[in-house]
C-alpha positions in Angstrom: -3.7 33.4 -12.0 -3.3 30.2 -14.0 -0.1 28.2 -13.9 1.1 25.1 -15.7 -1.5 22.5 -16.0 0.0 19.2 -14.7 -3.0 17.0 -14.7 -6.7 17.2 -15.8 -8.5 13.9 -15.7 -11.7 12.2 -14.7 -11.9 9.0 -12.6 -14.4 7.2 -10.4 -14.1 8.4 -6.9 -13.9 4.9 -5.5 -10.7 4.1 -7.4 -8.9 7.2 -6.1 -10.2 6.7 -2.6 -8.9 3.1 -2.5 -5.5 4.2 -3.7 -5.2 7.0 -1.2 -6.4 4.8 1.7 -3.9 2.1 0.8 -1.1 4.5 1.9 -2.7 7.0 4.3 -2.9 4.7 7.3 0.9 4.1 7.0 2.4 7.2 5.4 1.3 10.9 5.8 2.7 12.4 2.6 4.2 11.3 -0.7 5.3 12.4 -4.1 2.6 11.6 -6.7 4.2 11.0 -10.0 2.2 12.1 -13.1 3.2 10.4 -16.4 1.8 9.7 -19.8 0.7 6.2 -18.8 -1.0 7.1 -15.5 -0.2 8.1 -11.9 1.8 6.3 -9.2 3.1 6.9 -5.7 5.6 5.1 -3.5 6.9 6.1 -0.1 8.6 4.8 3.1 7.2 5.4 6.5 9.1 7.5 9.1 10.3 4.3 10.8 12.0 3.1 7.6 10.4 -0.3 8.3 7.5 -0.2 5.7 6.9 0.9 2.2 3.5 1.4 0.5 2.6 2.4 -3.0 0.0 2.3 -5.8 -0.3 2.6 -9.5 -3.4 3.8 -11.4 -2.9 3.2 -15.2 -4.3 5.7 -17.7 -6.9 3.1 -18.7 -8.6 3.5 -15.3 -9.4 7.2 -16.1 -12.5 8.3 -18.0 -10.4 11.1 -19.6 -6.7 11.8 -19.0 -4.6 14.8 -20.0 -1.2 15.0 -18.3 1.8 17.3 -18.9 3.7 15.2 -16.4 5.4 16.2 -13.2 5.5 15.5 -9.5 2.9 16.6 -6.9 3.4 16.8 -3.2 0.4 15.2 -1.6 -0.8 15.2 2.0 -2.4 11.7 2.0 -4.3 12.1 5.3 -5.9 15.4 4.3 -6.8 14.2 0.8 -8.6 11.1 2.2 -11.2 13.2 4.0 -12.8 15.1 1.0 -13.1 11.9 -1.0 -15.9 11.0 1.4 -17.9 13.8 -0.2 -18.3 11.7 -3.3 -20.1 8.4 -4.0 -18.0 5.5 -5.2 -19.3 5.6 -8.8 -19.1 9.4 -9.1 -16.8 10.4 -12.0 -14.8 13.2 -10.4 -12.7 15.8 -12.2 -9.1 16.0 -10.9 -7.0 19.1 -11.7 -3.5 20.0 -10.6 -2.6 23.5 -11.6 -0.8 26.5 -10.2 0.3 24.7 -7.0 -3.2 23.5 -6.1 -5.1 20.2 -6.5 -8.9 20.2 -7.0 -11.6 17.6 -7.0 -15.1 18.3 -8.4 -18.3 16.5 -9.2 -21.7 18.2 -9.6 -22.1 20.7 -6.8 -19.4 19.2 -4.7 -15.8 20.7 -4.9 -12.6 20.5 -2.9 -9.3 22.3 -3.4 -6.1 22.2 -1.5 -2.5 23.6 -1.7 0.0 21.1 -2.9 3.0 20.4 -0.7 6.5 21.4 -1.7 8.0 18.3 -3.2 11.4 19.3 -1.9 10.2 18.9 1.7 9.1 15.3 1.0 11.4 12.3 1.1 12.4 11.0 -2.3 10.7 7.9 -3.7 12.4 4.8 -2.3 13.9 2.1 -4.5 12.2 -1.3 -4.4 14.4 -3.8 -2.5 16.4 -5.8 -5.0 16.2 -8.9 -2.9 13.3 -11.0 -4.0 11.8 -13.2 -1.3 12.0 -16.8 -2.4 8.6 -18.1 -1.0 5.3 -17.1 -2.6 1.7 -17.9 -2.3 -1.7 -16.5 -3.1 -4.6 -16.1 -0.7 -8.0 -14.5 -0.4 -7.7 -10.9 0.8 -10.7 -11.3 3.1 -9.2 -14.5 4.6 -5.8 -13.0 5.2 -7.3 -9.9 6.8 -9.5 -11.9 9.0 -6.7 -14.1 10.2 -4.4 -11.1 11.0 -7.2 -9.5 13.0 -7.9 -12.7 14.9 -4.2 -13.2 15.9 -3.9 -9.6 17.1 -5.9 -10.7 20.2 -2.9 -12.9 21.3 0.3 -11.1 20.1 1.8 -7.9 18.7 4.2 -9.8 16.4 3.4 -12.5 14.0 5.5 -15.4 12.6 4.7 -16.2 9.0 5.6 -19.7 8.0 5.4 -21.2 4.5 6.1 -24.8 3.4 6.0 -25.1 -0.4 6.4 -28.9 -0.3 3.3 -29.3 1.8 1.5 -26.4 0.2 0.8 -24.8 3.5 1.1 -21.3 5.1 0.2 -20.3 8.6 0.6 -17.5 11.1 1.6 -18.0 14.7 2.3 -15.8 17.8 2.6 -16.0 21.5 1.9 -13.9 24.5 3.1 -14.2 28.1 1.2 -17.4 28.8 -0.4 -18.6 25.6 0.4 -19.2 22.0 -1.7 -19.5 18.8 -1.3 -20.9 15.3 -3.8 -20.0 12.5 -3.7 -21.7 9.2 -4.4 -20.1 5.9 -5.8 -21.7 2.7 -3.1 -20.6 0.2 -2.9 -21.5 -3.5 0.1 -21.6 -5.8 2.6 -22.1 -3.0 6.1 -22.0 -4.5 9.8 -21.4 -3.8 11.7 -22.2 -0.6 10.4 -22.6 3.0 9.9 -19.3 4.8 9.8 -18.3 8.5 10.0 -14.7 9.5 8.6 -12.5 12.4 6.9 -9.2 11.6 5.3 -6.5 13.6 1.5 -6.4 13.5 1.2 -2.7 13.8 1.8 -2.0 10.1 0.1 -5.2 8.9 -3.1 -4.2 10.6 -3.2 -1.0 8.6 -2.4 -2.9 5.4 -5.2 -5.4 5.8 -7.8 -2.6 5.7 -6.9 -2.5 2.0 -6.0 -6.1 1.6 -9.5 -7.2 2.7 -10.9 -5.5 -0.4 -8.9 -7.7 -2.8 -10.1 -10.9 -4.3 -6.5 -12.3 -4.2 -3.3 -11.2 -2.6 0.2 -12.4 -3.6 2.4 -12.8 -0.5 6.2 -13.2 -0.7 8.6 -13.9 2.2 11.6 -15.9 3.2 13.8 -16.7 6.2 14.3 -13.4 8.1 13.4 -11.5 5.0 11.1 -8.7 3.9 7.4 -9.3 3.4 5.9 -8.3 0.1 2.2 -8.1 -0.6 0.8 -7.3 -4.1 -2.9 -6.9 -4.9 -5.2 -5.5 -7.5 -8.3 -3.4 -6.7 -10.7 -2.1 -9.3 -8.6 0.4 -11.3 -5.4 0.3 -9.3 -2.5 -1.9 -8.2 -1.2 -1.8 -4.6 2.1 -2.9 -3.2 3.4 -3.2 0.4 6.9 -4.1 1.6 7.6 -4.6 5.3 11.0 -5.2 7.0 11.3 -8.2 9.3 11.6 -8.3 13.1 14.7 -10.5 13.3 14.3 -10.6 17.1 11.6 -9.3 19.3 13.5 -6.1 20.1 15.3 -5.6 16.8 13.7 -4.1 13.7 15.4 -4.3 10.3 15.0 -1.2 8.2 14.4 -1.0 4.5 17.2 0.5 2.3 17.2 4.4 2.3 16.3 6.3 -0.8 18.8 5.9 -3.7 20.4 2.8 -2.3 20.1 -0.7 -3.8 
């Protein structure tokens, strides 16, 4: 029995896979918003310390018919069937009668959509804008984060706009390390904040694919990372670790 058609569109499998993977390592489920200008998702992790989201504009689709609505998506489950398709495959996405389907040629996948009422509401973006910004190669940032993981579980991001520098540092029980980045367009005020590496290590799986990442931070402030991949825009927000044993949470849904 057919129900209301919420979405019928074609898109390269690689675009959708990159978008889903940008969130699935951090967040298990989300509300996928379907609108006339494209699709987007934004969700906060169970710890309230991290937010991830993506936007895929209408222009990234081969064809796009959307009645509009909200879909409940299991991100982890949806990531697996995307491996059935090649990056360049133009897959057909349909959301209808409480189910989501992906098809290309002889390959097909269908799953029951989640009840959106059981999924946390989309979070508001933090209204505080970190004052320090710089841009850096996604591959360089990812490589530096992975390298520093060998020494510490938390990382201190320090930015000095006057000198045009940015570096990461951390310390273990008996040693310490500082790794410099090669940033561009360093602007704003000096920044120095500690962050947990757990979430950042998941983020850099996607960050490494981006030619350039815009990084924003401050003094004991949230970390924001924005990047463009082919066909989609990805955003991360991470709360700081003010002290080693104290984690600051992002604002709850509906609060500014």
